[in-house]
C-alpha positions in Angstrom: 9.1 6.2 10.4 8.6 5.5 6.4 6.5 7.9 4.8 4.8 5.9 1.9 3.1 8.5 -0.6 1.0 6.7 -2.8 -0.3 7.9 -5.9 -2.3 6.9 -9.1 -0.9 9.9 -11.0 -3.7 12.1 -10.2 -2.7 13.8 -6.8 -1.6 16.7 -6.5 2.0 17.2 -6.5 2.3 20.2 -3.9 -0.3 18.8 -1.8 1.5 15.9 -1.1 4.7 17.7 -0.7 3.3 20.0 1.8 1.3 17.1 3.6 5.0 14.8 4.1 6.5 18.4 4.5 4.3 18.7 7.8 4.9 14.8 8.8 8.0 14.4 7.9 10.9 14.2 10.8 14.8 14.4 10.4 16.5 10.5 10.2 12.5 9.5 8.2 12.5 8.2 4.6 10.0 9.1 2.2 9.2 6.9 -0.9 6.6 7.8 -4.0 4.5 4.6 -4.9 2.2 4.0 -7.6 0.7 0.8 -8.7 0.0 0.7 -12.0 -3.2 -2.0 -13.3 -2.0 -4.2 -16.1 -5.4 -6.6 -16.2 -4.6 -9.9 -16.8 -6.3 -9.9 -20.1 -3.9 -7.6 -21.6 -1.2 -10.0 -20.4 -2.5 -12.3 -22.0 -2.5 -11.1 -25.5 1.3 -9.6 -25.2 3.2 -12.4 -24.9 5.2 -13.4 -22.3 8.9 -12.1 -23.4 7.4 -8.1 -23.3 5.9 -9.2 -19.2 8.7 -10.8 -18.4 11.3 -8.9 -19.2 9.0 -6.0 -17.5 8.8 -7.9 -14.5 12.7 -8.4 -14.6 13.5 -4.7 -14.8 11.2 -4.1 -12.3 12.6 -7.0 -9.5 16.1 -5.4 -10.4 15.2 -1.6 -9.3 13.3 -3.6 -6.1 10.2 -3.3 -7.4 7.8 -5.7 -8.1 4.9 -6.7 -10.3 1.8 -7.9 -8.9 0.9 -11.6 -7.8 -1.6 -12.4 -10.2 0.3 -11.2 -13.0 3.3 -13.3 -11.6 0.6 -16.4 -11.2 -0.4 -16.3 -14.6 3.0 -15.9 -16.0 4.3 -18.7 -14.3 1.4 -21.0 -15.5 1.2 -19.7 -18.8 3.6 -21.0 -21.6 5.6 -18.6 -23.8 3.8 -17.7 -26.7 7.0 -16.3 -28.5 10.4 -17.7 -28.7 13.3 -15.3 -29.1 14.5 -13.4 -25.9 13.0 -10.3 -24.9 14.6 -7.3 -25.8 15.1 -4.4 -23.5 14.0 -1.7 -25.3 10.8 -3.8 -25.7 7.6 -1.1 -26.3 6.3 -2.7 -23.1 9.2 -2.3 -20.5 9.7 1.7 -22.1 6.0 2.1 -21.3 5.7 0.9 -18.0 9.2 2.7 -17.4 7.6 6.1 -18.2 4.1 5.5 -17.2 5.8 5.0 -13.6 8.1 8.0 -13.4 5.1 10.3 -15.0 2.9 9.8 -11.7 6.3 9.3 -9.3 8.0 12.0 -10.4 6.6 14.9 -9.9 5.3 14.4 -6.1 9.1 13.1 -5.9 10.6 16.9 -7.4 8.2 18.5 -5.2 9.1 16.9 -2.1 12.8 17.2 -2.9 12.1 21.3 -3.4 11.6 21.0 0.3 14.6 19.7 0.9 13.6 15.9 2.0 15.2 13.2 -0.2 12.8 10.6 -1.5 12.5 7.6 -3.3 10.2 6.3 -5.8 8.8 3.0 -6.5 6.6 1.4 -8.7 4.5 -2.0 -9.5 2.2 -3.4 -11.3 -1.2 -5.0 -10.7 -4.1 -6.7 -11.9 -6.9 -4.7 -10.4 -5.6 -5.3 -6.8 -4.0 -1.7 -6.2 -4.7 -1.8 -2.5 -3.5 -4.9 -1.9 -0.5 -3.7 -4.0 -0.7 -0.8 -1.7 -0.6 -3.1 1.9 2.3 -4.9 0.9 4.5 -1.7 -0.2 3.8 -0.7 3.4 4.8 -3.9 4.7 8.2 -3.9 1.8 8.9 -0.7 3.4 7.7 -0.6 7.0 5.7 2.3 6.3 4.6 3.7 9.2 2.5 6.8 7.5 0.7 6.5 4.1 -0.6 9.3 2.4 -3.2 8.5 -0.3 -5.1 11.2 -2.6 -9.1 10.8 -2.7 -10.6 11.4 -5.7 -14.0 10.4 -5.0 -14.5 8.3 -7.8 -15.6 4.9 -6.5 -19.5 4.4 -7.1 -20.3 2.6 -4.2 -18.1 3.7 -1.7 -18.9 6.8 -1.0 -16.6 9.4 -1.0 -13.2 7.7 -0.4 -13.0 5.2 -3.7 -13.1 1.9 -3.3 -9.3 1.8 -3.4 -8.7 4.4 -0.4 -11.5 2.4 1.4 -9.9 -1.0 1.1 -6.4 0.6 2.2 -8.1 2.2 4.9 -9.0 -0.8 6.4 -6.2 -2.6 5.5 -3.6 -1.2 6.1 -0.5 -1.9 9.1 -0.1 2.0 9.3 -1.9 5.2 9.2 -3.6 6.2 6.2 -4.1 10.0 6.1 -6.0 11.0 2.9 -5.5 14.1 1.1 -8.8 15.1 0.3 -9.3 16.6 -3.9 -10.5 19.7 -4.1 -11.8 19.2 -7.2 -13.7 15.8 -6.5 -17.6 15.5 -6.4 
């Protein structure tokens, strides 16, 4: 089975690792995944070279960029003539943000003797859709998410968690944040 741990950076690493350890069996694969929101209006203001380079870096690493962002890049003419630099501030910021969200959980899981991969994607307010796409891409049998209950209209689970529970082809296990309202 493939276990996908989906995080926005607020999931407690030790709690997540405890749950992974309980469900993990020899031969299973574990991936810690985060979908980072990059709003469409932000993409309009930064110009194509930076975001295209970020997409290229993500794709080379076997990761992706949100559908809506990719659609916008395909129809929008380039704002800059020069080629993007590999040390682009946007590329570095995305990579740093992804690492800060995934690595603490990956480290906690590894401390229990379980091998784990990390992956990330950008999304445009379609976090649940991005997680479902990751579930399908990895053929996951279990998705572990956290719930901080900040969704205004979705109750205790939150809007992303509610959508994920409704749409995921895999079982969804929710770790309740002890600090949630």
